C-alpha positions as CSV (number, residue, x, y, z in Angstrom):
1,X,0.3,31.6,-33.6
2,X,3.3,33.5,-34.9
3,X,1.3,34.7,-38.0
4,X,-1.5,36.0,-35.7
5,X,1.0,37.9,-33.5
6,X,2.6,39.4,-36.7
7,X,-0.6,40.7,-38.1
8,X,-1.7,42.0,-34.7
9,X,1.6,43.8,-34.6
10,X,1.0,45.3,-38.0
11,X,-2.3,46.6,-37.0
12,X,-0.6,48.2,-34.0
13,X,2.0,49.7,-36.3
14,X,-0.7,51.1,-38.5
15,X,-2.5,52.7,-35.6
16,X,0.7,54.5,-34.8
17,X,1.6,55.6,-38.4
18,X,-1.9,56.9,-39.0
19,X,-1.2,59.6,-36.5
20,X,2.4,60.3,-37.4
21,X,3.9,58.7,-40.5
22,X,7.6,58.5,-40.8
23,X,10.0,57.4,-43.6
24,X,12.2,58.6,-46.3
25,X,11.3,62.0,-47.8
26,X,10.5,62.5,-51.4
27,X,12.2,64.9,-53.7
28,X,13.4,68.2,-52.1
29,X,10.7,70.6,-51.4
30,X,7.9,68.0,-51.1
31,X,6.8,68.7,-47.5
32,X,4.4,66.5,-45.7
33,X,0.7,67.4,-46.1
34,X,-2.1,66.6,-43.6
35,X,-5.6,67.3,-44.9
36,X,-8.5,65.1,-43.7
37,X,-12.0,64.8,-42.5
38,X,-12.3,66.1,-38.9
39,X,-15.1,63.6,-38.0
40,X,-13.4,60.8,-36.0
41,X,-15.7,58.2,-37.5
42,X,-13.6,58.5,-40.7
43,X,-10.4,57.6,-38.9
44,X,-7.3,59.5,-38.1
45,X,-5.5,61.8,-40.5
46,X,-2.8,60.3,-42.8
47,X,0.1,62.4,-43.9
48,X,1.2,62.3,-47.6
49,X,3.5,64.1,-50.0
50,X,3.4,65.4,-53.6
51,X,5.7,63.8,-56.2
52,X,7.4,67.0,-57.4
53,X,6.9,67.9,-61.0
54,X,3.9,65.6,-61.7
55,X,0.8,67.1,-63.3
56,X,-2.9,66.1,-63.4
57,X,-3.1,62.3,-63.4
58,X,-6.0,60.0,-64.4
59,X,-4.8,56.4,-63.6
60,X,-2.1,54.5,-61.9
61,X,-0.9,50.9,-62.3
62,X,2.2,49.0,-61.0
63,X,3.8,46.2,-63.0
64,X,7.3,44.8,-63.1
65,X,8.6,47.2,-60.5
66,X,7.5,50.3,-62.5
67,X,4.7,52.7,-61.8
68,X,2.6,53.6,-64.9
69,X,0.6,56.8,-64.9
70,X,-1.9,58.4,-67.3
71,X,-1.1,62.1,-67.4
72,X,-1.0,64.8,-70.1
73,X,-3.2,62.8,-72.5
74,X,-0.6,60.0,-72.5
75,X,1.4,57.4,-70.6
76,X,4.4,57.9,-68.3
77,X,6.6,55.3,-66.7
78,X,8.3,55.8,-63.3
79,X,11.1,53.9,-61.6
80,X,9.9,53.1,-58.0
81,X,12.9,51.1,-56.8
82,X,12.9,53.8,-54.1
83,X,9.1,53.6,-53.4
84,X,8.9,57.0,-51.8
85,X,10.7,58.8,-54.7
86,X,9.2,57.9,-58.1
87,X,11.6,58.8,-60.9
88,X,10.4,59.5,-64.4
89,X,11.9,57.2,-67.0
90,X,9.9,58.0,-70.2
91,X,6.5,59.0,-71.6
92,X,4.4,59.1,-74.7
93,X,1.5,61.4,-75.4
94,X,-1.3,62.1,-77.8
95,X,-3.8,59.5,-76.7
96,X,-6.7,61.9,-75.9
97,X,-9.0,61.7,-73.0
98,X,-7.2,58.8,-71.2
99,X,-9.1,57.0,-68.4
100,X,-7.7,53.6,-67.3
101,X,-4.8,51.3,-68.0
102,X,-3.6,47.8,-67.6
103,X,-0.1,46.4,-68.2
104,X,0.3,42.9,-69.5
105,X,3.9,41.8,-70.0
106,X,5.7,44.4,-72.3
107,X,2.5,46.0,-73.4
108,X,0.4,48.7,-71.7
109,X,-3.3,49.0,-72.7
110,X,-5.0,52.4,-72.3
111,X,-8.7,53.4,-72.6
112,X,-9.4,56.9,-73.8
113,X,-13.1,57.6,-73.8
114,X,-14.1,58.6,-77.4
115,X,-10.6,57.6,-78.7
116,X,-11.0,53.9,-77.9
117,X,-8.3,51.5,-76.8
118,X,-4.5,52.0,-77.3
119,X,-1.7,49.5,-77.0
120,X,1.7,50.8,-76.0
121,X,5.1,49.0,-76.2
122,X,6.8,49.5,-72.8
123,X,9.6,47.0,-73.3
124,X,11.9,50.1,-73.1
125,X,10.5,52.1,-70.2
126,X,12.6,55.1,-71.2
127,X,10.9,55.2,-74.6
128,X,7.3,53.8,-74.7
129,X,5.9,53.7,-78.2
130,X,2.3,53.5,-79.4
131,X,1.7,50.2,-81.2
132,X,-1.9,50.5,-82.4
133,X,-5.3,52.1,-81.8
134,X,-8.6,50.3,-81.8
135,X,-12.1,52.0,-82.1
136,X,-14.2,50.6,-79.3
137,X,-18.0,50.9,-79.3
138,X,-17.6,54.4,-77.8
139,X,-16.6,56.1,-74.5
140,X,-14.0,53.5,-73.5
141,X,-13.5,53.8,-69.7
142,X,-13.2,50.6,-67.7
143,X,-10.4,48.1,-68.5
144,X,-9.1,44.7,-67.6
145,X,-6.8,42.3,-69.5
146,X,-6.4,38.5,-69.2
147,X,-4.8,36.0,-71.4
148,X,-4.8,38.0,-74.6
149,X,-8.3,39.5,-74.1
150,X,-9.2,43.0,-73.1
151,X,-12.5,43.7,-71.5
152,X,-13.5,47.3,-72.0
153,X,-16.2,49.1,-70.1
154,X,-17.9,51.5,-72.7
155,X,-20.3,53.1,-70.3
156,X,-23.9,52.9,-71.8
157,X,-22.5,50.8,-74.6
158,X,-21.7,48.0,-72.2
159,X,-18.7,45.7,-72.0
160,X,-16.7,44.9,-75.1
161,X,-14.3,42.0,-75.5
162,X,-11.3,42.7,-77.7
163,X,-8.7,40.2,-78.8
164,X,-5.3,41.8,-78.0
165,X,-3.1,38.7,-78.4
166,X,-1.5,40.6,-81.2
167,X,-1.3,44.2,-79.7
168,X,-0.4,45.6,-83.1
169,X,-3.7,44.4,-84.6
170,X,-6.5,44.3,-82.0
171,X,-9.9,43.0,-83.1
172,X,-13.4,43.0,-81.9
173,X,-14.8,39.8,-80.4
174,X,-18.1,40.6,-78.8
175,X,-20.0,43.0,-76.7
176,X,-22.9,43.0,-74.3
177,X,-25.0,46.0,-73.2
178,X,-25.1,47.0,-69.5
179,X,-26.3,50.1,-67.8
180,X,-23.2,52.3,-68.1
181,X,-20.1,50.2,-67.4
182,X,-17.4,52.4,-65.8
183,X,-15.0,49.7,-64.3
184,X,-14.6,46.0,-65.0
185,X,-12.8,43.1,-63.3
186,X,-12.2,39.7,-64.9
187,X,-11.9,36.5,-62.9
188,X,-12.4,32.8,-63.9
189,X,-14.5,33.5,-67.0
190,X,-16.7,36.2,-65.3
191,X,-16.5,39.9,-65.8
192,X,-17.8,42.1,-63.0
193,X,-18.9,45.4,-64.3
194,X,-19.4,48.5,-62.0
195,X,-22.4,50.1,-63.7
196,X,-22.7,53.7,-62.7
197,X,-26.0,54.8,-64.2
198,X,-27.9,51.7,-62.9
199,X,-26.2,51.6,-59.5
200,X,-25.4,47.9,-59.8
201,X,-22.8,45.2,-60.3
202,X,-23.4,43.2,-63.5
203,X,-21.8,39.8,-63.7
204,X,-21.2,38.6,-67.3
205,X,-20.2,35.1,-68.3
206,X,-17.3,35.4,-70.8
207,X,-16.2,31.8,-70.6
208,X,-17.1,31.8,-74.3
209,X,-15.7,35.2,-75.3
210,X,-17.7,35.3,-78.5
211,X,-21.0,34.8,-76.8
212,X,-21.1,36.7,-73.5
213,X,-24.2,36.3,-71.3
214,X,-25.4,38.5,-68.3
215,X,-25.8,36.1,-65.4
216,X,-26.7,38.4,-62.5
217,X,-27.3,42.0,-61.5
218,X,-26.7,43.1,-57.9
219,X,-28.1,46.4,-56.7
220,X,-25.8,48.9,-55.0
221,X,-26.8,51.6,-52.5
222,X,-25.2,54.3,-54.7
223,X,-24.0,54.8,-58.3
224,X,-21.5,52.1,-59.0
225,X,-18.0,52.6,-60.4
226,X,-14.8,51.1,-59.0
227,X,-14.6,47.3,-58.8
228,X,-11.9,45.1,-57.2
229,X,-11.8,41.4,-56.5
230,X,-9.6,39.7,-53.9
231,X,-10.0,36.0,-53.3
232,X,-13.7,35.3,-52.9
233,X,-14.7,38.9,-52.2
234,X,-15.7,41.8,-54.5
235,X,-15.3,45.4,-53.4
236,X,-17.4,48.0,-55.0
237,X,-17.0,51.8,-54.6
238,X,-20.1,53.9,-55.0
239,X,-20.9,57.6,-55.0
240,X,-22.9,60.6,-56.2
241,X,-26.4,59.4,-55.5
242,X,-28.0,56.8,-53.3
243,X,-30.3,54.4,-55.1
244,X,-32.7,53.7,-52.3
245,X,-35.0,55.8,-50.2
246,X,-37.2,58.8,-51.0
247,X,-35.8,61.2,-53.7
248,X,-35.3,64.1,-51.3
249,X,-32.8,61.9,-49.3
250,X,-30.9,60.5,-52.2
251,X,-29.2,63.6,-53.6
252,X,-25.6,63.6,-52.6
253,X,-25.8,60.3,-50.7
254,X,-24.6,56.9,-51.6
255,X,-20.8,57.3,-51.0
256,X,-19.2,54.3,-49.6
257,X,-17.6,50.8,-50.0
258,X,-19.7,47.6,-50.4
259,X,-18.3,44.1,-49.9
260,X,-19.7,41.0,-51.6
261,X,-19.1,37.3,-51.2
262,X,-18.6,35.9,-54.7
263,X,-17.8,32.3,-53.7
264,X,-20.6,31.6,-56.1
265,X,-19.5,34.0,-58.9
266,X,-23.0,33.9,-60.5
267,X,-24.7,35.1,-57.3
268,X,-22.8,37.9,-55.5
269,X,-24.0,38.2,-51.9
270,X,-23.7,41.5,-50.0
271,X,-21.9,41.2,-46.7
272,X,-21.4,44.8,-45.6
273,X,-21.2,48.5,-46.4
274,X,-19.0,51.3,-45.1
275,X,-20.3,54.9,-45.4
276,X,-18.2,57.8,-46.6
277,X,-19.2,61.5,-46.2
278,X,-22.3,62.4,-48.3
279,X,-21.6,65.0,-50.9
280,X,-22.9,65.8,-54.3
281,X,-20.2,66.4,-56.8
282,X,-20.9,66.7,-60.5
283,X,-17.7,67.4,-62.5
284,X,-15.8,64.1,-61.7
285,X,-17.0,60.6,-60.9
286,X,-14.0,58.6,-59.8
287,X,-14.1,55.8,-57.2
288,X,-11.4,53.2,-56.8
289,X,-11.0,50.4,-54.2
290,X,-7.6,48.6,-53.8
291,X,-7.1,45.7,-51.5
292,X,-3.9,44.9,-49.6
293,X,-4.1,42.0,-47.1
294,X,-6.4,43.0,-44.3
295,X,-6.8,46.6,-45.6
296,X,-8.7,48.3,-48.4
297,X,-7.7,51.7,-49.7
298,X,-10.8,53.3,-51.3
299,X,-10.9,56.6,-53.1
300,X,-14.0,58.8,-53.3
301,X,-13.4,61.6,-55.7
302,X,-13.2,65.0,-53.8
303,X,-13.7,63.2,-50.5
304,X,-10.2,61.8,-50.8
305,X,-8.9,58.4,-49.7
306,X,-10.2,56.2,-46.9
307,X,-8.3,53.4,-45.2
308,X,-10.4,50.5,-44.0
309,X,-9.6,47.5,-41.8
310,X,-11.4,44.6,-43.6
311,X,-10.1,41.8,-41.5
312,X,-13.7,41.3,-40.5
313,X,-15.6,41.5,-43.9
314,X,-18.9,41.8,-42.1
315,X,-17.8,44.9,-40.2
316,X,-15.2,47.0,-42.2
317,X,-13.8,49.8,-40.1
318,X,-12.5,53.1,-41.3
319,X,-9.2,53.7,-39.6
320,X,-7.7,56.7,-41.6
321,X,-8.3,59.2,-44.3
322,X,-6.7,62.0,-46.3
323,X,-7.9,64.6,-48.7
324,X,-5.8,66.0,-51.5
325,X,-5.1,69.7,-51.8
326,X,-7.0,72.0,-54.1
327,X,-3.7,73.5,-55.4
328,X,-0.5,71.5,-56.1
329,X,2.0,72.5,-53.4
330,X,4.9,72.6,-55.9
331,X,3.0,74.4,-58.7
332,X,0.2,76.9,-58.0
333,X,-0.9,76.7,-61.7
334,X,-2.1,73.1,-61.1
335,X,-5.4,73.5,-59.3
336,X,-9.0,72.4,-59.4
337,X,-11.0,74.4,-61.9
338,X,-14.3,74.4,-60.1
339,X,-15.9,75.8,-57.0
340,X,-17.1,73.8,-53.9
341,X,-20.3,71.9,-54.7
342,X,-23.4,72.4,-52.6
343,X,-21.9,72.0,-49.1
344,X,-18.8,74.1,-48.4
345,X,-18.7,72.8,-44.8
346,X,-17.6,69.3,-46.0
347,X,-13.8,69.3,-46.7
348,X,-13.1,68.8,-50.4
349,X,-9.9,68.6,-52.4
350,X,-8.6,67.5,-55.8
351,X,-10.6,64.6,-57.2
352,X,-8.8,61.3,-56.6
353,X,-8.9,59.7,-60.0
354,X,-7.0,56.4,-59.2
355,X,-4.8,54.7,-56.6
356,X,-2.1,52.1,-56.8
357,X,-0.6,50.0,-53.9
358,X,3.2,50.0,-53.9
359,X,5.8,48.5,-51.6
360,X,4.9,50.1,-48.3
361,X,3.4,53.1,-50.0
362,X,0.2,54.2,-51.6
363,X,0.3,56.2,-54.9
364,X,-2.6,58.5,-55.4
365,X,-3.6,60.3,-58.7
366,X,-4.8,63.8,-58.3
367,X,-7.0,64.6,-61.3
368,X,-5.7,68.1,-61.6
369,X,-2.6,68.4,-59.3
370,X,-0.5,65.3,-59.9
371,X,0.8,62.2,-58.0
372,X,1.0,61.9,-54.3
373,X,2.5,59.3,-52.0
374,X,1.4,58.1,-48.5
375,X,3.4,55.7,-46.5
376,X,2.0,52.4,-45.1
377,X,4.9,50.2,-44.2
378,X,4.0,46.6,-43.7
379,X,0.5,47.2,-44.8
380,X,0.7,48.3,-48.4
381,X,1.8,45.3,-50.5
382,X,2.1,45.0,-54.3
383,X,-0.3,42.5,-55.9
384,X,1.1,41.7,-59.4
385,X,-0.2,39.2,-61.8
386,X,-1.9,37.0,-59.2
387,X,-5.3,36.8,-60.8
388,X,-4.7,36.8,-64.5
389,X,-6.6,33.6,-65.0
390,X,-6.7,31.8,-68.4
391,X,-9.6,32.6,-70.6
392,X,-11.7,29.5,-71.0
393,X,-11.8,29.6,-74.8
394,X,-10.2,31.5,-77.7
395,X,-12.6,33.6,-79.8
396,X,-13.3,32.5,-83.3
397,X,-13.9,34.8,-86.3
398,X,-16.3,37.6,-85.9
399,X,-19.5,36.9,-87.9
400,X,-22.2,39.6,-87.6
401,X,-25.8,38.7,-88.3
402,X,-26.9,41.0,-91.1
403,X,-30.7,41.4,-91.7
404,X,-31.8,39.8,-95.0
405,X,-32.9,43.1,-96.5
406,X,-29.4,44.6,-96.3
407,X,-26.3,44.1,-98.2
408,X,-22.9,44.5,-96.5
409,X,-19.5,45.8,-97.8
410,X,-18.0,43.3,-95.4
411,X,-17.2,43.1,-91.7
412,X,-13.8,44.1,-90.3
413,X,-13.4,43.3,-86.6
414,X,-10.3,45.6,-86.4
415,X,-11.6,48.6,-88.3
416,X,-15.3,49.6,-87.7
417,X,-17.1,51.9,-90.2
418,X,-17.9,54.9,-88.2
419,X,-19.5,57.2,-90.7
420,X,-20.8,57.5,-94.3
421,X,-21.6,60.3,-96.7
422,X,-23.4,59.7,-100.0
423,X,-22.6,62.0,-103.0
424,X,-24.1,61.1,-106.4
425,X,-23.6,57.4,-107.0
426,X,-20.7,57.1,-104.5
427,X,-20.6,56.4,-100.8
428,X,-17.6,57.5,-98.7
429,X,-17.1,55.4,-95.6
430,X,-14.8,56.4,-92.7
431,X,-13.3,53.0,-91.9
432,X,-10.9,53.8,-89.0
433,X,-7.4,52.6,-89.9
434,X,-8.4,51.5,-93.4
435,X,-8.9,55.2,-94.2
436,X,-11.9,56.2,-96.4
437,X,-13.4,53.4,-98.4
438,X,-15.2,54.6,-101.6
439,X,-18.1,52.5,-103.0
440,X,-20.1,52.7,-106.2
441,X,-23.8,52.2,-105.5
442,X,-25.1,52.6,-109.0
443,X,-25.3,48.8,-109.6
444,X,-27.7,48.3,-106.8
445,X,-25.1,46.9,-104.4
446,X,-21.9,48.1,-102.7
447,X,-19.0,47.9,-105.2
448,X,-15.5,49.0,-104.2
449,X,-14.4,51.9,-106.2
450,X,-11.5,53.5,-104.5
451,X,-9.8,54.6,-101.3
452,X,-8.3,57.6,-99.5
453,X,-5.2,56.2,-97.9
454,X,-4.9,57.9,-94.6
455,X,-3.8,56.5,-91.2
456,X,-7.2,57.0,-89.7
457,X,-10.7,58.3,-90.5
458,X,-13.6,58.7,-88.1
459,X,-16.0,61.0,-89.9
460,X,-16.9,62.2,-93.4
461,X,-19.1,64.9,-94.7
462,X,-19.9,66.1,-98.3
463,X,-20.5,69.7,-99.4
464,X,-20.4,71.2,-102.9
465,X,-18.3,68.6,-104.5
466,X,-15.9,68.4,-101.5
467,X,-15.3,65.7,-98.9
468,X,-14.3,66.7,-95.3
469,X,-12.6,63.9,-93.4
470,X,-11.8,63.7,-89.6
471,X,-8.3,62.3,-89.5
472,X,-7.6,62.0,-85.8
473,X,-4.1,63.1,-85.1
474,X,-3.8,64.5,-88.6
475,X,-6.7,66.9,-88.2
476,X,-9.1,67.5,-91.0
477,X,-8.5,66.7,-94.7
478,X,-10.5,68.4,-97.5
479,X,-10.7,66.6,-100.8
480,X,-12.1,67.3,-104.2
481,X,-14.6,64.6,-105.2
482,X,-16.2,66.4,-108.2
483,X,-16.3,64.8,-111.6
484,X,-13.3,62.6,-112.4
485,X,-12.2,62.8,-108.7
486,X,-15.3,61.0,-107.4
487,X,-13.5,57.7,-107.0
488,X,-10.0,59.2,-106.8
489,X,-10.2,62.2,-104.5
490,X,-7.5,64.8,-104.5
491,X,-6.5,66.5,-101.3
492,X,-7.0,70.3,-101.6
493,X,-6.7,71.4,-98.0
494,X,-5.7,70.4,-94.5
495,X,-6.4,71.7,-91.0
496,X,-3.9,70.5,-88.3
497,X,-5.4,68.9,-85.3
498,X,-4.3,71.4,-82.7
499,X,-5.5,74.3,-84.8
500,X,-8.9,72.5,-85.0
501,X,-9.2,72.8,-81.3
502,X,-8.1,69.3,-80.2
503,X,-5.2,66.9,-80.5
504,X,-7.4,64.2,-82.0
505,X,-10.2,65.3,-84.4
506,X,-13.3,63.1,-84.3
507,X,-16.1,64.9,-86.1
508,X,-16.7,67.4,-88.9
509,X,-19.8,69.1,-90.3
510,X,-20.0,70.6,-93.8
511,X,-23.0,71.8,-95.8
512,X,-24.0,72.5,-99.4
513,X,-24.2,76.2,-100.1
514,X,-22.3,77.1,-96.9
515,X,-18.6,78.2,-96.7
516,X,-18.2,77.2,-93.1
517,X,-17.2,73.9,-91.7
518,X,-17.5,72.7,-88.0
519,X,-14.9,70.6,-86.3
520,X,-14.9,68.8,-83.0
521,X,-12.2,66.9,-81.1
522,X,-14.8,65.2,-78.8
523,X,-14.1,67.9,-76.2
524,X,-16.5,70.6,-75.2
525,X,-16.0,72.9,-78.2
526,X,-17.0,73.1,-81.8
527,X,-14.7,75.1,-84.0
528,X,-15.7,76.7,-87.2
529,X,-13.6,77.4,-90.3
530,X,-14.1,79.3,-93.5
531,X,-13.2,76.9,-96.3
532,X,-14.0,79.3,-99.2
533,X,-10.3,78.7,-100.1
534,X,-9.8,75.1,-98.9
535,X,-6.0,75.4,-99.4
536,X,-6.0,78.0,-96.6
537,X,-8.9,77.4,-94.2
538,X,-9.4,80.3,-91.7
539,X,-10.6,79.8,-88.1
540,X,-13.5,82.2,-87.6
541,X,-15.4,81.1,-84.5
542,X,-15.7,78.6,-81.7
543,X,-18.3,77.7,-79.1
544,X,-17.8,75.7,-75.9
545,X,-20.4,74.0,-74.0
546,X,-20.5,72.5,-70.5
547,X,-21.0,69.0,-71.9
548,X,-18.9,66.8,-74.1
549,X,-19.3,66.3,-77.8
550,X,-18.8,62.6,-78.0
551,X,-20.3,61.7,-81.4
552,X,-21.9,62.9,-84.6
553,X,-24.8,64.7,-82.8
554,X,-25.1,67.6,-85.3
555,X,-27.5,68.0,-88.1
556,X,-26.2,66.9,-91.5
557,X,-28.1,69.6,-93.4
558,X,-29.0,73.3,-92.6
559,X,-32.5,73.9,-91.5
560,X,-34.1,76.7,-93.6
561,X,-30.8,76.9,-95.5
562,X,-29.0,78.6,-92.6
563,X,-29.4,76.9,-89.2
564,X,-27.0,74.2,-87.8
565,X,-28.1,72.4,-84.6
566,X,-25.8,70.4,-82.3
567,X,-26.8,68.2,-79.4
568,X,-24.3,67.3,-76.6
569,X,-23.6,64.4,-74.3
570,X,-26.2,64.6,-71.5
571,X,-26.6,68.2,-72.4
572,X,-28.9,70.4,-74.5
573,X,-28.8,72.0,-77.9
574,X,-26.7,74.6,-79.5
575,X,-28.1,76.3,-82.7
576,X,-25.9,78.3,-85.0
577,X,-26.8,80.7,-87.8
578,X,-24.4,79.9,-90.7
579,X,-25.6,82.6,-93.1
580,X,-23.6,85.6,-92.1
581,X,-19.9,86.6,-92.3
582,X,-19.2,84.0,-89.6
583,X,-21.3,81.5,-87.7
584,X,-23.3,82.9,-84.8
585,X,-24.7,81.2,-81.7
586,X,-28.4,81.9,-81.7
587,X,-29.5,79.4,-79.0
588,X,-27.8,77.6,-76.1
589,X,-29.5,75.3,-73.6
590,X,-27.8,73.2,-70.9
591,X,-30.8,71.3,-69.8
592,X,-30.2,67.6,-70.4
593,X,-32.2,66.1,-73.2
594,X,-31.0,62.6,-73.4
595,X,-28.2,60.2,-72.8
596,X,-25.5,59.3,-75.2
597,X,-28.0,58.1,-77.9
598,X,-29.8,61.1,-79.3
599,X,-29.0,63.7,-81.9
600,X,-30.7,66.3,-84.1
601,X,-31.6,66.5,-87.8
602,X,-32.7,69.2,-90.2
603,X,-36.3,68.7,-91.2
604,X,-37.1,71.2,-93.9
605,X,-37.2,74.6,-92.1
606,X,-37.4,72.9,-88.7
607,X,-35.1,71.0,-86.4
608,X,-35.9,67.5,-85.3
609,X,-34.6,66.8,-81.8
610,X,-34.3,63.3,-80.3
611,X,-35.7,63.8,-76.8
612,X,-35.9,61.2,-74.0
613,X,-37.2,58.3,-76.0
614,X,-39.2,60.4,-78.5
615,X,-38.8,63.4,-80.6
616,X,-39.6,67.1,-80.8
617,X,-39.9,69.5,-83.8
618,X,-39.4,73.2,-83.4
619,X,-38.5,76.4,-85.3
620,X,-34.7,77.2,-85.1
621,X,-35.4,80.9,-85.6
622,X,-37.4,80.9,-82.4
623,X,-36.4,77.6,-80.6
624,X,-38.2,76.5,-77.5
625,X,-36.2,75.9,-74.4
626,X,-35.3,72.2,-74.0
627,X,-37.5,71.9,-71.0
628,X,-40.5,73.3,-72.9
629,X,-40.1,71.1,-76.0
630,X,-43.3,69.2,-76.9
631,X,-42.2,65.6,-77.0
632,X,-43.8,63.2,-79.5
633,X,-43.9,59.4,-79.5
634,X,-42.6,57.4,-82.5
635,X,-45.2,54.9,-83.8
636,X,-44.6,51.3,-82.9
637,X,-42.3,52.3,-80.0
638,X,-42.6,51.9,-76.3
639,X,-44.0,54.3,-73.7
640,X,-42.1,57.6,-73.3
641,X,-39.9,57.7,-70.2
642,X,-41.2,60.1,-67.6
643,X,-39.6,63.5,-67.3
644,X,-39.1,64.9,-63.8
645,X,-38.6,68.6,-63.7
646,X,-37.4,68.6,-60.1
647,X,-34.8,65.9,-60.5
648,X,-31.0,66.5,-60.6
649,X,-29.2,66.9,-63.9
650,X,-27.9,63.4,-63.6
651,X,-31.3,61.9,-62.8
652,X,-32.8,63.8,-65.8
653,X,-30.2,62.1,-68.0
654,X,-30.7,58.5,-66.8
655,X,-29.2,55.9,-69.1
656,X,-30.4,55.1,-71.7
657,X,-33.6,57.1,-72.5
658,X,-35.4,54.4,-74.6
659,X,-34.4,52.5,-77.6
660,X,-36.5,54.7,-80.0
661,X,-34.2,57.6,-79.8
662,X,-30.9,57.7,-81.7
663,X,-29.0,59.3,-84.5
664,X,-31.4,60.8,-87.0
665,X,-31.3,61.6,-90.7
666,X,-34.1,63.0,-92.8
667,X,-34.2,62.5,-96.6
668,X,-36.0,65.4,-98.2
669,X,-36.6,63.6,-101.5
670,X,-38.2,60.4,-100.2
671,X,-39.6,62.1,-97.0
672,X,-38.1,59.2,-95.0
673,X,-36.6,59.5,-91.5
674,X,-34.0,57.0,-90.3
675,X,-33.1,56.7,-86.6
676,X,-30.2,54.5,-85.5
677,X,-29.7,53.6,-81.9
678,X,-26.0,53.0,-81.3
679,X,-26.6,51.1,-78.0
680,X,-29.2,48.6,-79.0
681,X,-28.5,48.5,-82.7
682,X,-32.2,49.1,-83.4
683,X,-32.6,51.1,-86.6
684,X,-36.0,52.4,-87.6
685,X,-37.3,53.9,-90.8
686,X,-40.3,56.1,-91.0
687,X,-42.5,57.9,-93.5
688,X,-42.1,61.4,-92.1
689,X,-44.0,63.4,-94.7
690,X,-46.3,64.4,-91.8
691,X,-44.2,65.1,-88.7
692,X,-47.3,64.9,-86.6
693,X,-48.2,61.4,-87.8
694,X,-45.1,59.5,-88.9
695,X,-45.6,56.0,-90.2
696,X,-43.3,53.1,-89.4
697,X,-41.9,51.5,-92.6
698,X,-39.4,49.1,-91.1
699,X,-37.3,48.3,-88.0
700,X,-34.2,46.1,-87.8
701,X,-31.8,45.0,-85.2
702,X,-28.5,45.8,-86.7
703,X,-25.2,44.4,-85.4
704,X,-22.4,46.3,-83.8
705,X,-23.0,50.1,-83.2
706,X,-24.7,51.8,-86.2
707,X,-23.8,55.4,-86.9
708,X,-25.7,58.3,-88.5
709,X,-27.5,56.8,-91.6
710,X,-27.6,58.3,-95.0
711,X,-29.8,57.8,-98.1
712,X,-29.1,56.7,-101.7
713,X,-32.1,57.2,-104.0
714,X,-34.4,56.7,-101.0
715,X,-32.5,53.6,-99.8
716,X,-31.0,53.4,-96.4
717,X,-27.2,53.4,-96.1
718,X,-25.8,52.7,-92.6
719,X,-22.3,52.8,-91.3
720,X,-22.5,49.7,-89.0
721,X,-19.3,49.6,-87.0
722,X,-17.5,46.2,-87.1
723,X,-20.3,44.9,-89.4
724,X,-19.1,47.2,-92.2
725,X,-21.2,49.4,-94.4
726,X,-24.8,48.3,-95.1
727,X,-27.3,49.3,-97.8
728,X,-31.0,48.6,-97.9
729,X,-31.9,46.2,-100.8
730,X,-34.3,47.4,-103.4
């Protein structure tokens, strides 16, 4: 009886504080803010305050009485002994496009999109230190940690299990493909994945971590993202588009919170849904639910934060809401960089990237403007460590299944081979933290021949007896590999990372007979350097796009001896003329071509473009607009996915676009075309002597995530991630 009276009293308290919140003030100058949806169906306005001095923040997590925040491409730690007044203790930067974090004991784990998974020693909060870095499949976003295992949502590459029992040497265990995993939650051997592109919750059995199995898929009424589990209930935040109903009614709908009964973890059962304001918003897709007792705090990107009474799971009630400002109240330079989207009549603010429930307060991450605090005494309660259940089994050694017609240089579950470049009889493999491994192919197999000892290598390209290496934080290294240096390269030039346009360099492009080299830090820009004098590279040109450069989506060779083509994440092509005094942009198209699987390749004087499950060939001197490309079907493949000209950008770029598109490489000598799909592992080899009538030579299911193939005397050479470097047998 007493407990019921207490909780009723707390609901009464909340009804009062939702109108006028009181409590200790934050730092001087942090005035209360009231910004909310006017419609009373979204509850009453909630006041909040800015944590002075904080900048754009991506994720928040509370552990051990500390608030951990991802901001400025790194991790910050705050003292919250006074919950209303977070005080910065220490920080560490340089982790790239950070997304989510989890703290386990004295270690913080951070996902960073194209930069993978980081482990950070936080035993001394005043001086956090990066322990190690692990290359995930790609686009690491979602994250949960339990009993020495990290579960990473890699968007279209699915969910990857990583052994983090030794945070200084993380290793791959297994992975399973889902439809764009953005957030994950582990409980009792099951990972629940919020799959954005498919608009569903995927339940994956990880009771045997080395052999995960999808056990159920549950449809959502919007694109799925944030996932939270509390007791026998799962909370899923959705947004951007509604998945049901006619197309004309789906655009901009689907925002809300759905509640599922997971008493039977293998069969989630929908109980209810609460609707948030419908708005289409393209730049950011952040949704986060956090449960505290009988309340759920749910963020919905620019719609702000909604407070829901969930005491009756079948009928959640929105009791309050607040929207972050567009400009930080303590620093006008911190503001959203975009205009209102589609409907200016619906209030919008800074995108809420994450929330964390503290002791009587809610901490809110403004994607561009910093950290905010709203007070919820008696309602907001910290949930620490209550659900870190033991994993059912420890993973054994990683043992990839290599097709019988390939030889392998050897698997390394801690250091995937991300790229390869063949020059003469030697193959140069970018092997993550093993640096560049050099192999002699002349004997018919892969024979170790040397190594470039560098802390990290993610990409390699060969041009005119030189090797360009993407070195992450160390920028770009240029090495002499001519003659006697073939197996013992000598460094002859270096481009610092920041000068190359990003703090963490991921990809490089270099070409025979061309003095220019392209560099990408997996941002939106490609930067070109004149390397005529490799000891003193000169920055000459840069081109930014509206979509990210996630992977090696550029042509390895120049079409017609002068044109370099580059595809972008869910974007179109850029084509550059490399023959003049400096590179020149001759074509730019933002119309989405594909998901995160497709690339471009030089095909004689033409450009071959992977295009929505098939391919197209056109003339780079007069390229067709991406929407007008004539799409061809690969032999032996499935039907081409439909193209809807009237669909939204996101719908035109549904994930994935068919297993027959991928990373392409054409061998001029053998007239063979290789296409590797990083999501499915399917790698196909074609006789491409006639582009109108290619012939399928072979198709293999390769393990891990194969990168752009290369050729050695007509034989296929494939960088195959954790499975190592593969070469086709004679």
